[in-house]
C-alpha positions in Angstrom: -16.7 -29.3 -10.5 -13.3 -31.1 -11.1 -10.1 -29.5 -10.1 -8.9 -28.8 -13.7 -12.1 -27.2 -14.6 -12.0 -25.0 -11.5 -8.4 -24.0 -12.0 -7.8 -23.7 -15.6 -9.2 -20.1 -15.8 -7.8 -19.2 -12.5 -4.3 -20.4 -11.5 -2.6 -19.1 -14.5 1.0 -18.7 -15.5 -0.2 -15.5 -17.3 2.5 -15.6 -19.9 0.1 -15.2 -22.8 -0.1 -11.8 -24.5 -3.8 -11.5 -23.8 -3.1 -11.7 -20.1 -0.8 -8.7 -20.5 -3.1 -6.6 -22.5 -6.1 -7.5 -20.5 -9.1 -7.1 -22.8 -11.0 -10.0 -21.4 -14.5 -9.2 -20.0 -16.0 -10.6 -16.9 -18.3 -13.6 -17.3 -16.6 -14.9 -20.5 -14.9 -18.0 -19.1 -13.8 -19.2 -22.5 -12.0 -15.9 -23.1 -10.5 -16.0 -19.6 -9.1 -19.4 -20.2 -7.7 -18.4 -23.5 -6.1 -15.3 -22.0 -4.3 -17.2 -19.2 -4.6 -21.0 -19.4 -1.9 -23.2 -17.8 -0.8 -26.3 -19.7 -2.4 -29.5 -18.7 0.9 -30.5 -17.0 0.8 -27.3 -15.0 -2.9 -27.8 -14.0 -2.1 -31.3 -12.8 0.9 -30.0 -10.8 -1.5 -27.5 -9.1 -4.0 -30.2 -8.0 -2.3 -31.1 -4.8 -2.3 -27.4 -3.7 -6.0 -27.1 -4.2 -6.7 -30.3 -2.1 -5.0 -28.8 0.9 -7.2 -28.7 4.0 -6.1 -25.8 6.2 -5.6 -26.8 9.9 -7.4 -23.9 11.5 -6.4 -23.0 15.1 -6.9 -20.1 17.4 -4.4 -17.5 16.3 -3.2 -16.4 19.8 -4.4 -17.3 23.3 -5.2 -13.6 24.0 -7.2 -13.3 20.8 -10.9 -14.1 20.3 -11.5 -17.8 19.6 -13.4 -16.9 16.4 -10.1 -15.5 14.9 -8.4 -18.5 13.4 -5.1 -19.0 11.6 -3.6 -21.6 9.4 -0.8 -22.1 6.8 -1.0 -23.4 3.3 1.7 -24.1 0.7 1.9 -22.2 -2.6 4.3 -22.6 -5.5 7.4 -20.4 -5.3 7.3 -20.3 -9.1 4.0 -20.8 -10.8 5.7 -21.6 -14.1 7.0 -24.7 -12.3 4.5 -25.6 -9.6 6.1 -28.9 -9.0 9.2 -27.3 -7.6 9.9 -25.4 -4.3 6.9 -24.6 -2.1 6.6 -21.7 0.3 4.2 -20.9 3.2 1.2 -18.7 3.0 -0.1 -17.6 6.4 -3.8 -17.1 6.4 -6.5 -16.1 8.9 -10.3 -16.0 9.1 -13.4 -14.9 11.1 -16.4 -16.9 9.8 -19.8 -15.3 9.5 -22.2 -16.2 12.3 -25.1 -15.9 9.9 -24.4 -18.7 7.3 -27.9 -18.2 5.8 -26.9 -14.7 4.7 -23.4 -15.7 3.6 -22.3 -14.4 0.2 -18.7 -15.6 0.1 -15.2 -14.7 1.3 -13.8 -11.2 1.6 -10.0 -11.0 1.4 -8.2 -7.8 2.4 -4.7 -6.2 2.2 -3.7 -3.2 4.3 -1.0 -1.8 2.0 2.8 -2.0 1.8 4.4 -3.6 -0.2 5.5 -5.5 2.8 2.6 -4.9 5.1 1.3 -8.0 7.0 -2.4 -8.8 6.7 -3.2 -11.5 9.2 -5.0 -9.0 11.4 -7.3 -7.9 8.7 -10.3 -10.0 9.7 -10.2 -8.3 13.2 -10.0 -4.9 11.5 -12.9 -5.6 9.1 -15.0 -7.1 11.8 -14.7 -3.9 13.8 -15.1 -1.5 10.8 -17.8 -3.1 8.6 -21.5 -2.6 9.6 -23.3 -5.8 10.6 -25.2 -5.8 7.3 -21.9 -6.3 5.4 -20.2 -8.5 8.0 -22.9 -11.1 7.9 -22.3 -11.7 4.2 -18.7 -12.8 4.4 -16.1 -15.0 6.0 -13.4 -12.4 6.5 -10.0 -13.6 5.3 -6.6 -12.2 6.0 -3.2 -13.2 4.8 0.4 -12.2 4.9 1.5 -11.7 1.3 4.3 -14.0 0.1 7.6 -13.0 1.5 6.0 -11.1 4.3 5.6 -11.9 8.0 4.8 -15.5 8.5 4.6 -16.3 4.8 8.1 -17.6 4.3 9.6 -14.1 5.1 12.5 -12.7 3.0 15.4 -10.8 4.6 18.3 -8.8 3.3 20.2 -8.9 6.5 20.1 -5.1 6.8 21.3 -3.1 9.7 18.9 -0.4 10.9 20.8 2.4 9.2 20.6 0.5 5.9 16.8 0.6 6.0 16.9 4.4 5.6 16.0 4.6 2.0 14.5 8.1 1.5 17.7 10.1 1.3 18.0 13.8 0.3 20.4 14.5 -2.5 23.8 16.0 -1.4 26.7 16.3 -3.8 29.0 15.3 -1.0 27.2 12.1 -0.1 25.8 10.9 -3.4 28.6 8.4 -4.0 28.0 6.9 -0.5 24.3 6.7 -1.4 25.1 4.9 -4.6 27.2 2.5 -2.6 24.5 1.9 -0.1 21.9 1.1 -2.9 24.3 -1.3 -4.5 25.0 -3.0 -1.2 21.3 -3.4 -0.3 20.6 -5.0 -3.7 23.6 -7.4 -3.2 22.6 -8.3 0.3 19.0 -9.0 -0.7 20.3 -11.3 -3.5 22.7 -13.1 -1.1 20.3 -13.5 1.8 17.1 -14.5 -0.1 18.6 -16.1 -3.1 16.3 -17.7 -5.7 13.2 -16.9 -3.6 13.7 -13.1 -4.0 12.8 -12.8 -7.7 9.5 -14.5 -7.2 8.3 -12.0 -4.6 6.0 -10.0 -6.9 2.5 -8.6 -7.0 1.5 -11.0 -9.8 2.5 -14.0 -7.8 0.7 -12.7 -4.7 -2.4 -12.3 -6.9 -1.9 -16.0 -7.9 -1.6 -16.9 -4.3 -4.9 -15.2 -3.6 -6.6 -17.2 -6.3 -5.1 -20.4 -5.0 -6.4 -19.5 -1.6 -9.8 -19.0 -3.2 -9.7 -22.5 -4.7 -8.5 -24.0 -1.4 -11.4 -22.4 0.4 -13.8 -24.0 -2.2 -15.0 -20.6 -3.6 -15.9 -19.9 -7.2 -15.1 -16.1 -6.7 -13.6 -13.9 -4.1 -14.5 -10.3 -2.9 -11.6 -8.0 -1.9 -10.8 -4.9 0.0 -7.4 -3.3 -0.7 -5.9 0.0 0.5 -3.0 1.8 -1.0 -0.6 -0.9 -2.4 -3.6 -3.2 -1.8 -5.4 -1.4 -4.6 -2.6 -2.4 -7.1 -2.7 -5.9 -5.8 -6.5 -5.9 -6.3 -6.2 -4.4 -9.8 -3.6 -7.0 -10.8 -5.9 -9.8 -9.5 -8.8 -8.5 -11.6 -6.5 -8.5 -14.6 -5.2 -12.0 -14.2 -8.5 -13.5 -13.0 -11.4 -11.3 -14.2 -13.9 -14.1 -14.0 -13.0 -14.8 -10.4 -13.4 -11.2 -9.1 -16.6 -10.5 -7.2 -17.0 -7.4 -5.1 -13.9 -5.3 -5.3 -13.2 -2.2 -3.2 -10.0 -0.2 -3.8 -9.2 2.6 -1.4 -6.6 5.2 -2.2 -5.4 3.9 -5.5 -2.1 3.3 -7.2 -1.8 4.1 -10.9 -0.6 0.8 -12.4 1.3 2.7 -15.2 3.5 4.4 -12.5 4.5 1.3 -10.5 6.9 1.8 -8.9 9.4 4.5 -9.4 7.0 7.1 -10.7 4.6 6.4 -7.8 7.4 7.2 -5.3 8.1 10.4 -7.3 4.4 11.2 -7.0 5.0 11.6 -3.3 7.0 14.8 -4.1 4.5 16.0 -6.8 1.6 15.4 -4.5 3.2 17.2 -1.6 3.3 20.5 -3.4 -0.4 21.2 -3.8 -0.9 19.7 -0.3 1.7 22.3 1.1 0.0 25.1 -0.8 -3.3 24.2 0.6 -1.8 24.1 4.1 -0.4 27.7 3.7 -3.9 28.9 2.7 -5.4 27.1 5.7 -2.8 28.4 8.2 -3.0 32.0 6.8 -6.8 32.0 7.3 -6.1 31.2 11.0 -3.2 33.5 11.5 -4.6 35.0 14.8 -4.6 31.5 16.3 -1.3 30.1 15.0 0.8 33.2 14.2 2.4 31.8 11.1 1.5 34.6 8.7 -1.7 36.3 7.5 -1.2 35.4 3.8 -0.2 32.1 2.1 3.1 33.8 1.0 4.0 34.8 4.5 3.2 31.3 5.9 5.4 29.8 3.1 8.2 32.1 4.1 7.8 31.1 7.8 8.4 27.5 6.8 11.3 28.0 4.5 13.0 30.3 7.1 12.8 27.4 9.5 14.3 25.1 7.0 17.2 27.6 6.5 17.5 28.0 10.2 17.8 24.2 10.7 20.3 23.9 7.9 22.6 26.5 9.7 21.9 25.1 13.3 19.6 22.0 13.8 16.4 22.7 15.8 16.3 20.8 19.0 13.1 19.2 20.4 12.9 16.5 23.1 16.6 16.0 22.9 16.6 15.4 19.2 18.2 17.7 16.6 16.4 18.3 13.3 18.2 19.5 10.2 16.7 21.4 7.3 16.3 18.1 5.4 14.6 16.6 8.5 12.2 19.5 8.5 11.4 19.0 4.8 10.7 15.3 5.2 8.6 15.8 8.3 6.5 18.4 6.6 5.9 16.2 3.6 4.3 13.7 6.0 2.6 16.4 8.1 0.7 18.0 5.3 -1.4 14.8 4.9 -3.5 16.9 7.3 -3.5 20.8 7.4 -3.8 20.7 11.2 -0.9 18.4 11.6 1.2 20.5 9.3 0.3 23.5 11.4 1.2 21.7 14.6 4.6 20.8 13.3 5.5 24.3 12.1 4.2 25.9 15.4 6.4 23.5 17.4 9.5 24.0 15.2 9.0 27.8 15.4 8.8 27.6 19.2 11.9 25.4 19.4 13.9 27.6 17.1 13.1 30.6 19.3 14.3 28.7 22.4 10.8 28.2 23.8 9.5 24.9 25.2 8.3 22.6 22.4 7.7 18.9 22.0 7.9 16.7 18.9 5.4 14.2 20.6 2.7 13.2 18.1 4.6 14.8 15.2 5.9 12.9 12.1 9.3 11.4 12.3 11.9 12.4 9.7 12.5 10.2 6.7 14.8 7.4 7.6 13.5 7.0 11.2 13.2 3.2 11.7 10.2 2.0 13.7 10.6 -1.1 15.8 9.6 -4.3 14.0 6.4 -5.8 15.2 5.2 -9.3 15.0 6.7 -12.8 15.5 10.2 -13.3 16.8 10.6 -15.7 13.8 10.2 -12.7 11.3 13.5 -11.0 10.4 13.7 -7.4 11.7 14.2 -6.1 8.2 11.4 -8.1 6.7 9.2 -5.2 5.8 12.0 -3.4 4.1 13.2 -6.5 2.3 9.8 -7.4 1.0 9.1 -3.8 0.0 12.2 -3.8 -2.2 11.5 -7.2 -3.6 8.0 -6.1 -4.9 9.0 -2.5 -5.9 12.0 -3.7 -7.8 10.7 -7.1 -9.2 7.3 -5.8 -10.4 8.8 -3.6 -13.1 12.7 -3.5 -13.3 12.4 -1.6 -16.6 11.1 1.4 -14.6 14.4 1.8 -12.9 17.5 3.3 -14.7 20.7 1.4 -14.4 22.8 4.6 -14.6 23.5 6.2 -11.2 24.1 9.5 -12.8 20.5 9.6 -14.1 19.4 9.6 -10.5 21.7 12.4 -9.6 20.3 14.5 -12.5 16.7 13.7 -11.5 17.3 14.5 -7.9 18.7 17.9 -8.7 16.0 18.7 -11.2 13.1 17.5 -9.0 14.4 19.3 -5.9 14.0 22.5 -8.0 10.5 21.4 -9.3 9.3 20.0 -6.0 11.4 21.7 -3.2 9.7 20.0 -0.3 10.6 16.5 -1.3 11.7 16.1 -4.9 15.3 15.0 -4.2 14.2 12.4 -1.6 11.8 10.8 -4.0 14.1 10.8 -7.1 17.5 10.0 -5.8 19.2 6.6 -6.1 17.4 3.4 -4.9 18.4 -0.2 -4.7 16.3 -1.1 -7.7 19.1 0.5 -9.8 21.1 -2.6 -9.1 18.4 -5.2 -8.9 18.1 -8.2 -11.2 15.8 -8.0 -14.1 12.1 -8.9 -13.6 11.1 -12.4 -14.3 7.9 -11.1 -15.9 6.8 -7.9 -17.7 4.9 -5.3 -15.7 1.1 -5.9 -15.6 -0.9 -3.8 -17.9 -4.3 -3.2 -16.2 -7.1 -2.8 -18.7 -10.3 -4.6 -18.0 -14.1 -4.3 -17.4 -14.3 -5.8 -13.9 -16.8 -4.1 -11.7 -15.2 -2.4 -8.7 -15.6 0.6 -6.4 -12.7 3.0 -6.1 -12.6 5.3 -3.0 -10.3 8.4 -3.1 -9.7 11.5 -1.0 -9.3 14.8 -2.9 -6.2 15.7 -0.9 -4.4 12.4 -0.5 -0.7 13.3 -1.3 0.5 9.7 -1.0 -1.7 8.3 -3.8 -2.9 11.6 -5.3 -6.3 12.0 -6.8 -5.0 11.7 -10.4 -3.6 8.3 -9.4 -7.1 7.1 -8.5 -8.5 8.6 -11.6 -5.9 6.7 -13.7 -6.9 3.4 -12.2 -10.6 4.3 -12.7 -9.8 4.7 -16.4 -8.1 1.4 -16.5 -10.9 -0.5 -14.7 -13.6 0.3 -17.2 -16.3 -1.3 -15.2 -15.5 0.6 -12.0 -17.2 3.4 -10.2 -15.3 6.1 -8.4 -16.2 7.7 -5.1 -14.4 11.0 -4.6 -14.4 12.8 -1.2 -14.2 16.5 -1.9 -12.1 18.1 0.8 -11.1 14.7 2.0 -7.4 14.6 3.2 -5.1 11.9 4.3 -4.2 8.5 3.0 -6.9 5.9 3.4 -10.6 6.8 3.3 -12.6 3.9 4.8 -14.0 4.1 7.5 -14.2 7.9 8.0 -17.4 8.4 10.0 -18.8 10.1 6.9 -22.3 8.7 6.1 -21.9 9.3 2.4 -18.6 7.5 2.0 -19.0 4.7 4.5 -22.6 4.1 3.4 -21.6 3.7 -0.3 -18.8 1.2 0.6 -21.1 -0.8 2.9 -24.0 -0.9 0.5 -21.8 -2.2 -2.3 -20.3 -5.0 -0.1 -23.7 -5.9 1.2 -25.7 -5.9 -2.0 -23.0 -6.2 -4.8 -24.7 -3.3 -6.6 -22.4 -0.6 -7.8 -23.6 3.0 -7.9 -25.1 3.8 -11.2 -22.6 6.6 -11.7 -19.5 8.0 -10.1 -20.2 9.4 -6.6 -19.0 12.7 -4.9 -19.1 13.1 -1.2 -18.3 16.2 0.9 -15.7 15.7 3.7 -16.8 16.2 7.2 -14.9 17.7 10.1 -13.1 21.0 10.3 -10.3 20.3 7.9 -11.7 17.3 6.0 -9.5 15.0 8.0 -11.4 15.5 11.2 -13.8 12.7 10.6 -11.1 10.0 10.3 -9.3 11.4 13.4 -12.5 11.6 15.5 -13.9 8.1 14.6 -14.7 5.7 17.4 -11.6 4.3 19.1 -10.2 0.9 18.3 -11.7 -1.8 20.7 -10.3 -4.9 19.0 -8.0 -6.9 21.3 -4.6 -7.2 19.9 -5.2 -5.6 16.5 -4.5 -1.9 16.4 -5.6 0.0 13.4 -2.8 -0.2 10.7 -0.8 3.0 10.5 -0.5 4.2 6.9 3.2 4.7 6.8 4.3 7.7 4.8 7.2 5.8 3.4 5.1 2.9 2.2 1.9 2.6 0.0 
């Protein structure tokens, strides 16, 4: 098949209205081309990209020889593919059973801003042999991230602290911080910045598909990766094969309302924790009714506001306690461990914060190549979150003040953190409109009932948008990120779909295993992959 024929339905500028409304059905190539066909000049300009032959090499000396890396070029701006090019870092582990090979399986671990070169190592470890045999496992750093022409804002560590509680006395300083971050990003990354978007990353995925010589691609995305996968199905429905979306983002809420959902989702998770802890009052001593457990926690917050609670030489304010608890109630056991430790420390008894969540704003050391700017994850996060849909962000700083005050009242654990001022209030306008997801691509959505990062209603909303999808809900499942869990029902359903390509005939419900619903994930077999630790689902990212 010629280059133009291969690319016309695929590498699209996606400016046509049909690509925005997304009514195209899979398998209708003509409709796909009509929805998002480039001009002949654009298709011709894309031809050199498709003819690239990646120069595969061993990724690192201490990594398995089968784990290979390469770099390809992609257009910075798909509307002008003959212009500036940027790097896309890619990786692969090829199947050792080519007679059983189905195609390629791309993956994204979340973010935005999360690097994905390690994904083939992760998938090789996590997928059963029946599924591994079917695919060349493909990883990539999304545009602007890691080794894919990384963006930077030149931020100091304290400037990366973006989840800030509302305080009347500090709000003006927070507004100044948000304005400065937007300005620094603009100055440091220049014209590149506005093209770091989910839509363009989806286009990069399809260009990679074409470079690899594949007619279709399969995909596994977690958290933010579910949104990236959904956007791919919207832009390229005829190119989507087997799609698994784990812990889903509601496209209609990208991105301010998704961040605000962290506060909304924390409240039922917190209530569930009070019930769990109360039922175990003899063991933990936090109260024998949910109301008493609730009081124990808020007394600690008040105590920390008056005099910070000290553990391991660190002092924790009431705001720190609230933000730590928002993260801790991903798991009822972790939430209990946090409050028990805080209660001991407040009483002057020995206690340790080891293994407990950090407060919001705690910066983790940057990982990866020395060539990657230290603020790259934060810079690429803001690029996507602000560029994908600038219309979602008010330009009026006072509106953030009002929202933060109101939401702290509605969602006392985290409402002001989620709703207060962010750099997107001062960002440039998006180059393209937000993607409306509405198609019939077949896909499998996987969702925990008690995920407070991408709550169950978020997954249900994407399920409604992807009309050809099936949804697997883990009743009692907690935490962010489902697969693999050690649960035969959930893991088996995902593996069967990736192996056979056959979706369940109807939506699936699985019961969580383990004491709290999160035990199965915590107790799964340890990571044995050299140099590729399991990605941590950061509570301040998707």
